[in-house]
C-alpha positions in Angstrom: 24.3 -8.2 29.7 24.5 -4.5 30.6 27.7 -3.0 32.0 27.8 -1.3 35.4 27.3 2.1 33.7 24.4 1.0 31.5 22.7 -0.7 34.5 23.1 2.4 36.6 21.7 4.6 33.9 18.8 2.3 33.1 18.0 2.0 36.8 17.8 5.7 37.1 15.6 6.0 34.0 13.3 3.3 35.3 12.9 5.0 38.7 11.9 8.2 36.8 9.5 6.3 34.5 7.8 4.7 37.5 7.4 8.1 39.0 5.9 9.9 36.1 5.6 9.6 32.3 4.3 12.2 29.8 0.7 11.6 28.6 0.2 8.9 26.1 3.3 6.9 27.2 2.9 3.8 29.4 5.5 1.3 30.7 4.3 -2.2 30.0 7.3 -4.2 31.3 10.9 -3.6 32.2 12.3 -7.0 33.2 16.0 -6.4 33.8 18.0 -4.0 31.8 18.0 -5.7 28.4 14.5 -5.3 27.0 11.6 -3.0 27.9 8.2 -2.6 26.4 6.3 0.7 26.3 3.0 1.7 24.8 2.5 5.0 23.1 -0.5 6.9 21.8 -0.9 9.9 19.6 -2.8 12.4 21.7 -3.9 14.9 19.0 -6.7 14.5 16.6 -4.6 12.9 13.8 -7.2 10.6 12.1 -4.5 8.2 11.1 -3.8 7.2 14.7 -7.0 8.1 16.5 -7.8 5.7 19.4 -4.8 3.5 18.6 -2.1 2.3 21.0 1.3 1.1 19.7 3.9 -1.0 21.4 7.6 -0.2 21.4 10.3 -2.7 22.2 13.6 -1.2 23.5 16.7 -3.5 23.5 19.7 -2.1 25.3 23.3 -3.0 24.6 26.0 -3.1 27.2 27.2 0.3 25.8 24.0 2.1 26.5 23.7 5.2 26.6 26.8 5.7 24.5 25.2 3.5 21.9 21.5 4.0 21.1 18.9 1.4 22.1 17.4 -0.8 19.4 13.8 0.4 19.2 11.1 -1.2 17.1 7.3 -1.3 17.0 6.0 -4.8 17.8 2.6 -6.1 16.7 0.0 -8.0 18.7 -3.7 -8.5 18.1 -4.5 -5.1 19.8 -1.3 -3.3 18.9 -0.7 -2.8 15.2 2.4 -1.4 13.5 1.6 2.3 12.7 1.3 3.3 9.1 4.0 5.9 8.4 6.5 6.6 5.6 9.4 5.9 8.0 8.0 2.8 9.7 8.4 -0.6 7.9 5.6 -3.2 8.3 8.0 -5.3 10.4 8.2 -2.5 13.0 11.7 -1.2 12.0 11.8 2.6 12.3 13.9 4.8 10.0 14.7 7.7 12.3 18.1 9.4 12.6 17.7 9.7 16.4 17.9 5.9 16.6 21.1 5.6 14.6 24.7 6.1 15.6 24.9 9.5 13.7 21.8 11.0 15.3 22.0 9.5 18.8 23.2 11.4 21.8 23.7 10.0 25.3 21.5 12.8 26.7 18.6 11.0 25.0 16.7 8.5 27.0 13.7 6.1 26.8 11.2 8.9 27.6 12.7 11.3 25.0 12.7 8.5 22.3 9.0 7.8 23.0 8.2 11.5 22.9 10.1 11.8 19.6 8.1 8.9 18.1 4.8 10.4 19.3 5.8 13.6 17.6 6.8 11.8 14.4 3.4 10.2 14.3 1.5 13.4 15.2 3.0 15.3 12.3 2.4 12.6 9.7 -0.3 13.0 7.0 0.6 10.1 4.7 -1.1 6.7 5.2 1.7 4.7 3.6 4.8 2.6 4.3 8.3 3.4 3.2 9.1 2.9 -0.5 10.3 -0.7 -1.0 8.7 -2.0 2.2 7.8 -5.5 1.0 11.3 -6.0 -0.4 13.0 -4.7 2.7 10.9 -6.8 5.0 11.4 -9.9 2.9 15.2 -9.5 2.5 16.6 -7.6 5.5 18.5 -9.9 7.9 20.3 -7.1 9.8 19.3 -5.8 13.2 17.8 -2.3 13.1 21.0 -0.7 14.7 23.1 -2.2 11.9 21.1 -0.7 9.0 22.5 2.3 7.3 19.4 4.3 6.4 19.6 7.2 4.0 17.7 10.1 5.7 16.3 12.0 2.7 12.9 13.2 3.8 12.4 14.9 7.2 9.0 16.4 6.2 7.1 13.4 7.6 
């Protein structure tokens, strides 16, 4: 359950989202202040993501925005997990912005979506992270509890 501060902040963000979102970002659902779904699209001509829409799930802790949301891509018949060297096939995203070290309370749902759009826009590699199959088969931790090693910021 969100705290008063988290609820106030998320309420403010939701009002702004209902008013206007950047191109390629669509709110799907925001039931309460624990979990939201948003769709994102890459708007440039990157052939890896042309005409694709991807679904993001945001899970908020009671400590949001001091603590980052847990953000993952979720798969459905018409929403695949994007191919990217920093996105595992189970939807977990290796991005410093989403970890304790890289997160700042000035970030918000909209800025995270825009960062992920940008990450996809700049990608030229049609591949998963090294060790994807092993990671997906063996990881039992929540995305926020994984200590990723950020070694390649070129993709």
